[in-house]
C-alpha positions in Angstrom: -17.2 8.2 -26.9 -17.1 5.0 -27.7 -16.9 3.2 -24.1 -16.3 4.4 -20.5 -13.0 6.3 -19.2 -11.7 6.5 -16.0 -8.4 7.4 -14.5 -8.7 7.2 -10.7 -5.5 6.6 -9.0 -5.2 6.1 -5.1 -2.4 6.5 -2.7 -3.1 4.1 0.4 -1.6 3.9 3.7 -2.1 1.6 6.2 0.1 0.4 9.2 1.1 -3.1 11.3 -0.7 -3.5 14.1 0.2 -1.5 17.1 2.7 0.1 14.3 4.9 -2.9 15.2 8.4 -3.3 12.7 6.6 -6.8 11.5 7.7 -5.9 7.8 11.6 -6.8 8.1 14.1 -6.1 5.2 14.1 -10.4 4.6 10.3 -10.2 3.5 9.6 -6.9 2.3 10.0 -7.2 -1.7 7.8 -10.6 -1.2 5.3 -8.9 0.7 5.9 -6.0 -2.0 5.4 -8.8 -4.7 1.7 -10.1 -2.8 0.2 -6.6 -2.7 1.1 -6.5 -6.6 0.1 -9.8 -7.5 -3.2 -8.9 -5.6 -3.8 -5.7 -6.9 -3.1 -7.3 -10.7 -5.9 -9.8 -10.2 -8.4 -6.9 -9.3 -7.9 -5.5 -12.1 -5.9 -2.7 -10.8 -2.4 -1.2 -11.8 0.0 -0.6 -9.2 2.5 2.4 -9.8 4.7 2.6 -7.0 4.7 0.6 -3.7 7.0 1.4 -0.6 7.4 1.4 3.6 9.6 0.7 6.1 8.8 -1.7 8.8 5.6 -0.6 10.3 3.7 0.8 7.3 3.0 0.7 3.4 2.3 3.1 1.3 1.0 1.8 -2.7 -0.5 4.2 -5.5 -2.4 2.2 -8.1 -4.7 2.9 -10.9 -8.4 1.8 -9.9 -10.6 0.2 -12.0 -14.4 2.0 -11.6 -15.6 -1.4 -10.6 -13.8 -1.6 -7.7 -14.7 0.1 -4.4 -12.2 1.6 -2.1 -13.1 -0.4 0.8 -13.3 -3.6 -1.5 -9.7 -3.2 -2.9 -8.1 -1.6 0.6 -10.3 -5.3 2.5 -8.5 -7.7 0.1 -5.2 -6.2 -0.5 -4.6 -6.7 3.7 -6.6 -9.9 3.4 -4.6 -11.5 0.9 -1.3 -10.3 2.7 -1.8 -10.8 5.7 -3.2 -14.5 4.8 0.2 -14.8 2.8 2.5 -13.7 5.4 1.0 -15.5 8.3 0.9 -18.8 6.4 3.4 -19.0 3.5 6.4 -16.7 4.9 6.1 -16.4 8.5 3.6 -19.2 9.5 3.5 -19.7 13.4 4.8 -16.0 13.6 2.5 -13.3 14.7 1.5 -10.4 11.7 -1.8 -8.2 11.6 -2.7 -4.8 10.0 -4.3 -2.2 11.8 -8.2 -2.3 10.9 -7.7 1.4 9.7 -6.1 2.7 6.6 -5.4 6.0 4.6 -6.3 6.8 1.3 -5.7 9.7 -0.7 -6.9 10.9 -4.5 -4.2 12.0 -6.9 -4.3 13.6 -10.1 -2.5 12.0 -13.2 -0.3 15.4 -13.0 1.1 14.6 -9.6 1.8 10.6 -9.9 5.0 11.1 -10.6 5.9 13.3 -7.4 3.8 11.1 -5.4 5.4 7.8 -6.8 8.7 9.2 -6.3 7.8 9.8 -2.0 6.3 6.7 -2.0 9.5 4.7 -3.8 11.6 6.4 -1.3 10.1 5.8 1.9 13.2 4.5 3.7 15.3 7.5 3.1 12.2 10.3 4.2 11.9 8.4 7.3 15.7 8.4 7.9 15.8 12.3 7.0 12.8 13.1 8.5 11.4 14.7 5.4 8.1 13.7 5.2 4.8 14.6 3.8 2.4 14.5 7.1 -0.5 14.4 5.2 0.5 11.3 3.5 1.7 9.4 6.7 -0.9 7.9 9.1 -1.3 9.5 12.5 0.9 7.4 14.9 -2.0 6.6 17.2 
């Protein structure tokens, strides 16, 4: 093999402060676009993004040069800054400090991506995969 080969897929989940419904429908697409843009700049390929008003799921391919903690720190920091300075200046917005992260095998990418893309439906129908959702506390 001539060079390094990595195939690292991570499924992140994080919530708004106190699970407040802060990612309203009017800003959801632009918030997700901001997160995708930051991932691109960090060398990550976003496979899927989705969520509801109080949390986000992100499935991304991660380069081996980036740590999990650095990636989520940059994503949450830049998106929070974008929301509070560009989208809704003067309004309260904050992410919780914690997050969940799961490894995903290449063969399970489609399953996880579909789950993430259909978050609103899963929450409405209560067809959640509890291992992939954050505890409410």
